[in-house]
NUPA-977118 format. One record per residue (C-alpha): x, y, z. Coordinates in steps of 0.05 Angstrom, whole numbers. Each point is the difference from the previous one (the first is absolute). Layout:
N
PT,X,Y,Z $
...
***
This chain:
436
PT,1,-2,0 $
PT,24,68,-12 $
PT,9,57,56 $
PT,-66,30,-17 $
PT,-40,-65,-1 $
PT,38,-20,62 $
PT,-21,60,36 $
PT,-71,-3,-17 $
PT,-4,-74,22 $
PT,32,21,66 $
PT,-47,57,11 $
PT,-60,-45,-15 $
PT,26,-61,46 $
PT,18,49,57 $
PT,-68,28,2 $
PT,-23,-70,28 $
PT,-27,14,72 $
PT,47,-25,49 $
PT,-53,-1,59 $
PT,-53,-48,0 $
PT,-64,36,22 $
PT,-40,-60,24 $
PT,54,-5,58 $
PT,-42,49,43 $
PT,-60,-42,2 $
PT,26,-65,30 $
PT,-32,-28,61 $
PT,43,8,64 $
PT,6,-80,6 $
PT,42,6,-65 $
PT,51,51,31 $
PT,70,-25,-2 $
PT,39,12,67 $
PT,72,23,-18 $
PT,66,18,32 $
PT,58,35,-26 $
PT,72,-16,8 $
PT,29,71,0 $
PT,-37,67,5 $
PT,41,50,-42 $
PT,33,4,-67 $
PT,-24,-57,-48 $
PT,-40,-29,58 $
PT,-34,63,-1 $
PT,-17,1,-70 $
PT,-24,-71,3 $
PT,-47,16,58 $
PT,-33,58,-37 $
PT,-6,-46,-60 $
PT,-31,-58,30 $
PT,-42,35,46 $
PT,-32,32,-63 $
PT,-46,-60,0 $
PT,-53,14,53 $
PT,3,-76,6 $
PT,65,-1,38 $
PT,8,26,68 $
PT,70,15,29 $
PT,-4,-23,76 $
PT,76,-5,13 $
PT,65,22,-17 $
PT,76,-17,27 $
PT,45,54,-8 $
PT,74,2,31 $
PT,3,74,-3 $
PT,-50,36,46 $
PT,24,65,-32 $
PT,-20,-14,-75 $
PT,-46,61,-18 $
PT,-50,-45,-39 $
PT,-9,-45,64 $
PT,-31,66,37 $
PT,-43,8,-56 $
PT,-26,-70,-5 $
PT,-19,2,74 $
PT,-36,61,-14 $
PT,-42,-30,-60 $
PT,-12,-64,38 $
PT,-11,16,70 $
PT,-8,-73,19 $
PT,66,-18,-33 $
PT,47,-50,41 $
PT,68,17,-10 $
PT,60,-50,17 $
PT,74,9,-3 $
PT,15,-79,-9 $
PT,-33,-32,-59 $
PT,2,-69,40 $
PT,-43,30,50 $
PT,-51,25,-48 $
PT,-3,-69,-35 $
PT,-8,-29,69 $
PT,-59,44,23 $
PT,-38,18,-56 $
PT,-43,-64,-3 $
PT,-58,23,-54 $
PT,48,27,-55 $
PT,-12,-24,-71 $
PT,55,41,-39 $
PT,62,35,8 $
PT,54,43,-40 $
PT,73,-6,13 $
PT,34,64,-22 $
PT,64,3,45 $
PT,69,5,-24 $
PT,22,-65,-44 $
PT,31,-41,52 $
PT,-63,-3,43 $
PT,-44,-19,-58 $
PT,4,-78,4 $
PT,2,-8,75 $
PT,-63,37,8 $
PT,-36,-30,-61 $
PT,16,-66,18 $
PT,-26,11,71 $
PT,-63,23,-33 $
PT,-7,-55,-44 $
PT,11,-50,52 $
PT,-60,30,34 $
PT,-36,-5,-62 $
PT,-9,72,-17 $
PT,-7,28,-69 $
PT,58,47,-15 $
PT,20,60,-44 $
PT,77,0,0 $
PT,44,55,-23 $
PT,52,-7,-55 $
PT,52,-32,1 $
PT,-39,-57,31 $
PT,55,-22,38 $
PT,74,16,15 $
PT,27,-69,-23 $
PT,-14,-52,-50 $
PT,-15,-53,51 $
PT,-51,44,35 $
PT,-36,12,-65 $
PT,-1,-79,-15 $
PT,-31,-12,69 $
PT,-53,56,-2 $
PT,-23,-27,-65 $
PT,-8,-68,26 $
PT,-33,16,65 $
PT,-49,45,-35 $
PT,-17,-53,-43 $
PT,-11,-48,58 $
PT,-41,47,42 $
PT,-44,18,-60 $
PT,-1,72,16 $
PT,-7,62,-45 $
PT,66,35,-11 $
PT,22,62,-42 $
PT,70,31,-8 $
PT,0,70,-3 $
PT,24,14,-72 $
PT,-58,48,-15 $
PT,22,12,-72 $
PT,-18,-76,-13 $
PT,-72,19,-1 $
PT,10,66,-41 $
PT,-24,0,-71 $
PT,68,19,-29 $
PT,31,-61,37 $
PT,-57,-42,-29 $
PT,10,24,-67 $
PT,73,-12,-5 $
PT,-14,-73,20 $
PT,-56,-9,-51 $
PT,36,33,-57 $
PT,61,-51,13 $
PT,-41,-63,7 $
PT,-49,19,-62 $
PT,66,5,-43 $
PT,1,70,-16 $
PT,77,1,-5 $
PT,8,-77,-16 $
PT,40,-50,46 $
PT,41,45,50 $
PT,76,-6,-5 $
PT,24,39,53 $
PT,-26,56,54 $
PT,34,56,31 $
PT,-32,31,65 $
PT,30,55,44 $
PT,-17,48,55 $
PT,42,65,10 $
PT,-3,-5,75 $
PT,61,-10,43 $
PT,-17,-36,67 $
PT,71,-15,27 $
PT,59,28,28 $
PT,75,-8,-17 $
PT,22,28,72 $
PT,19,-44,58 $
PT,-46,-2,60 $
PT,9,59,46 $
PT,41,-24,64 $
PT,-46,34,54 $
PT,-54,-19,49 $
PT,-59,53,1 $
PT,-56,4,52 $
PT,-64,-36,-21 $
PT,-54,56,-8 $
PT,-52,2,50 $
PT,-61,-41,-24 $
PT,41,-43,-47 $
PT,4,-74,23 $
PT,68,-16,-32 $
PT,-1,-75,20 $
PT,-69,-10,-32 $
PT,26,43,-63 $
PT,54,-49,-6 $
PT,-44,-62,8 $
PT,34,-58,-32 $
PT,65,35,-19 $
PT,62,-5,43 $
PT,6,52,57 $
PT,39,59,-8 $
PT,10,71,23 $
PT,-52,57,-27 $
PT,26,50,-44 $
PT,-41,62,-13 $
PT,-2,54,-51 $
PT,-48,-45,-36 $
PT,53,-52,-16 $
PT,-49,-57,13 $
PT,-68,32,18 $
PT,-45,19,-28 $
PT,22,-8,-74 $
PT,65,-17,-15 $
PT,-2,-74,26 $
PT,-8,-17,-74 $
PT,69,13,-12 $
PT,28,-47,55 $
PT,11,-75,-15 $
PT,-25,-22,63 $
PT,-66,35,-10 $
PT,-19,19,-73 $
PT,8,-30,-66 $
PT,29,66,-35 $
PT,-31,27,-64 $
PT,-3,-68,-31 $
PT,-44,-33,54 $
PT,-38,67,3 $
PT,-15,19,-73 $
PT,12,-72,-33 $
PT,-62,-25,28 $
PT,-38,54,-34 $
PT,39,4,-69 $
PT,14,-70,-6 $
PT,-71,-20,17 $
PT,-27,11,-70 $
PT,61,-34,-30 $
PT,-12,-59,43 $
PT,-72,-6,-13 $
PT,4,15,-73 $
PT,56,-50,-22 $
PT,-27,-53,50 $
PT,76,-12,21 $
PT,14,-38,63 $
PT,68,-18,28 $
PT,64,26,-37 $
PT,59,-49,-26 $
PT,49,56,17 $
PT,6,64,34 $
PT,56,48,-9 $
PT,21,64,33 $
PT,46,45,-39 $
PT,15,58,47 $
PT,33,8,68 $
PT,-43,-27,58 $
PT,-21,23,67 $
PT,49,15,56 $
PT,-6,-34,71 $
PT,-59,40,16 $
PT,-32,31,-55 $
PT,-33,-20,-68 $
PT,38,33,-62 $
PT,-25,65,-34 $
PT,1,-30,-72 $
PT,-18,-67,-24 $
PT,4,-37,-63 $
PT,-26,-74,3 $
PT,-17,-46,-58 $
PT,-50,-60,5 $
PT,0,-54,-54 $
PT,-67,-42,5 $
PT,-24,-59,-43 $
PT,-45,19,-53 $
PT,-73,1,5 $
PT,-54,4,-48 $
PT,4,78,0 $
PT,80,-4,-12 $
PT,57,-23,-39 $
PT,30,-68,19 $
PT,33,39,61 $
PT,-14,67,20 $
PT,46,49,32 $
PT,-24,54,51 $
PT,47,55,25 $
PT,-11,46,57 $
PT,32,66,12 $
PT,-7,55,56 $
PT,33,57,25 $
PT,37,38,-55 $
PT,6,-59,-50 $
PT,-45,-10,-60 $
PT,-11,-48,-57 $
PT,59,-1,-57 $
PT,-4,51,-53 $
PT,-26,-45,-49 $
PT,-63,-16,41 $
PT,-10,72,12 $
PT,1,16,-78 $
PT,-60,-49,-7 $
PT,-42,42,47 $
PT,19,65,-40 $
PT,-13,47,58 $
PT,26,16,61 $
PT,-14,-57,56 $
PT,-42,11,60 $
PT,35,2,65 $
PT,-31,-73,9 $
PT,-31,-46,-50 $
PT,13,-59,-43 $
PT,14,-20,-70 $
PT,-25,-60,-35 $
PT,41,-24,-59 $
PT,-43,-45,-44 $
PT,4,-32,-69 $
PT,-49,48,-29 $
PT,14,62,34 $
PT,12,33,67 $
PT,-44,18,60 $
PT,22,57,42 $
PT,-32,5,69 $
PT,14,60,41 $
PT,-17,-13,74 $
PT,-77,15,13 $
PT,-3,29,-70 $
PT,-36,-23,-63 $
PT,45,-51,-38 $
PT,22,17,-71 $
PT,15,-49,-55 $
PT,54,15,-49 $
PT,18,15,-52 $
PT,-55,48,-2 $
PT,-18,-1,-81 $
PT,-5,-79,10 $
PT,-53,9,54 $
PT,-39,59,-31 $
PT,-63,-41,-9 $
PT,6,-43,60 $
PT,-66,-6,42 $
PT,23,-5,76 $
PT,-44,-54,41 $
PT,-48,23,50 $
PT,24,-8,71 $
PT,-31,27,60 $
PT,36,8,70 $
PT,-16,-22,73 $
PT,5,32,68 $
PT,58,-49,21 $
PT,-20,21,76 $
PT,-81,-12,-6 $
PT,14,-60,-46 $
PT,33,-31,61 $
PT,-53,26,52 $
PT,-53,-32,-43 $
PT,43,-69,-11 $
PT,-2,-4,77 $
PT,-76,12,0 $
PT,-7,-58,-49 $
PT,-13,42,-63 $
PT,56,-14,-55 $
PT,73,-14,5 $
PT,62,43,9 $
PT,44,10,-61 $
PT,69,-5,38 $
PT,-8,-58,51 $
PT,61,-26,32 $
PT,-7,-56,-46 $
PT,23,54,-52 $
PT,35,46,43 $
PT,42,-55,36 $
PT,36,-23,-67 $
PT,4,72,-27 $
PT,34,23,67 $
PT,47,-61,-5 $
PT,22,22,-72 $
PT,17,73,22 $
PT,34,-25,62 $
PT,44,-43,-40 $
PT,20,62,-35 $
PT,19,31,69 $
PT,43,-60,18 $
PT,31,4,-62 $
PT,29,69,10 $
PT,41,-26,57 $
PT,42,-48,-52 $
PT,19,49,-56 $
PT,22,-29,-70 $
PT,-27,-69,26 $
PT,-46,-48,-40 $
PT,-48,-25,52 $
PT,-40,-63,-12 $
PT,-64,-8,40 $
PT,-36,-65,20 $
PT,-69,20,20 $
PT,-22,-68,30 $
PT,63,-2,44 $
PT,-6,71,6 $
PT,71,13,-1 $
PT,57,23,-45 $
PT,33,-60,-28 $
PT,70,29,-24 $
PT,17,47,59 $
PT,-12,-23,70 $
PT,20,70,29 $
PT,-63,26,-36 $
PT,-46,-45,38 $
PT,15,34,60 $
PT,-45,54,-20 $
PT,-60,-43,-20 $
PT,-22,-3,77 $
PT,14,30,59 $
PT,-2,-11,79 $
PT,-50,38,41 $
PT,24,37,65 $
PT,-12,-42,63 $
PT,-69,17,29 $
PT,-26,17,-69 $
PT,-6,-67,-37 $
PT,-63,-19,-39 $
PT,-30,-70,-5 $
PT,3,-18,-76 $
PT,64,43,-16 $
***
């Protein structure tokens, strides 16, 4: 589709209402009793989106920092809200819960989600689903055993432009895909060593609970860890790759139907002893599917790195700060992040009629599925394998210039024993979780 057609299509699909009007008329017996793990930042956004449904009632929150500004707003908005510092106490005491969202730093995703699954609760879990590959596999397995409703917080998955990309590829608009290049301009990393100091823990912050399953260490102030820079740190986040890879590689994963890579290779210097690297370039080679060549290469870039010049020439315009380029036998699909996809070369697709695609509200889709109406589009059965793929890329950055071979059944790298040390992690004593 040319740019004008693409923008018209995007405008039409984006006009789809993202709030289901009938929610306000549900009977009280249909109300979903819900708790949030986290109260501010992404958790605050998740709470707002989930409570847009009149069928979901926020009854409890676990938040380790009593001074977070959105927590005060929640208390004011929900006078009966029960607030806990310890997520374990919330899960022990809130006996009537139906549903939870887990919107904490990455290292606490799996421990909290697993405890919720062990209770048989429905879960909306933020991306990345987990911090390690082993955790992702176990959450996928247990969610299936418990037969609960799950959804990972990759909201773009339900956006019409995302769904359009998947449909264009699978309908064969550009023929079989030969290679994909995906990137993010974000740089969630740090080349500096960890500061050698110990700062006072701020009033209101429970540092022990914030650390959770991670090893004990002194608090460092000036925002080094909390509230936002944890994403740069090896023990708490997954860098830009884990953060944006779950969004940007989602349509790649879904459209191509790929599973486990044959090899993963990182080309740039990896993390230091404490922090993820700023710039990343990782290439996956997957076995072919019905939508690809016999094998298909997917290359990820973040920070200042971008696809090579020959790929950029295929797009014939300045690349957006985030997005993907799908190179097919019959053409190229350029997919800027959360913007209308474009088929190239433009003159070849002048008369192309794009398919009709409608979007969904990712959050309300989850609420309705919990109520027995429909299904989620990013359940853990999908989100778990997607997260495993992304985290394999994160793992590969630790071993630059090395082709890693992956055995998904054994959940191990077959040609590098050192790499297997990062497939699974030990939890701090007192924070162990059954099933992990």
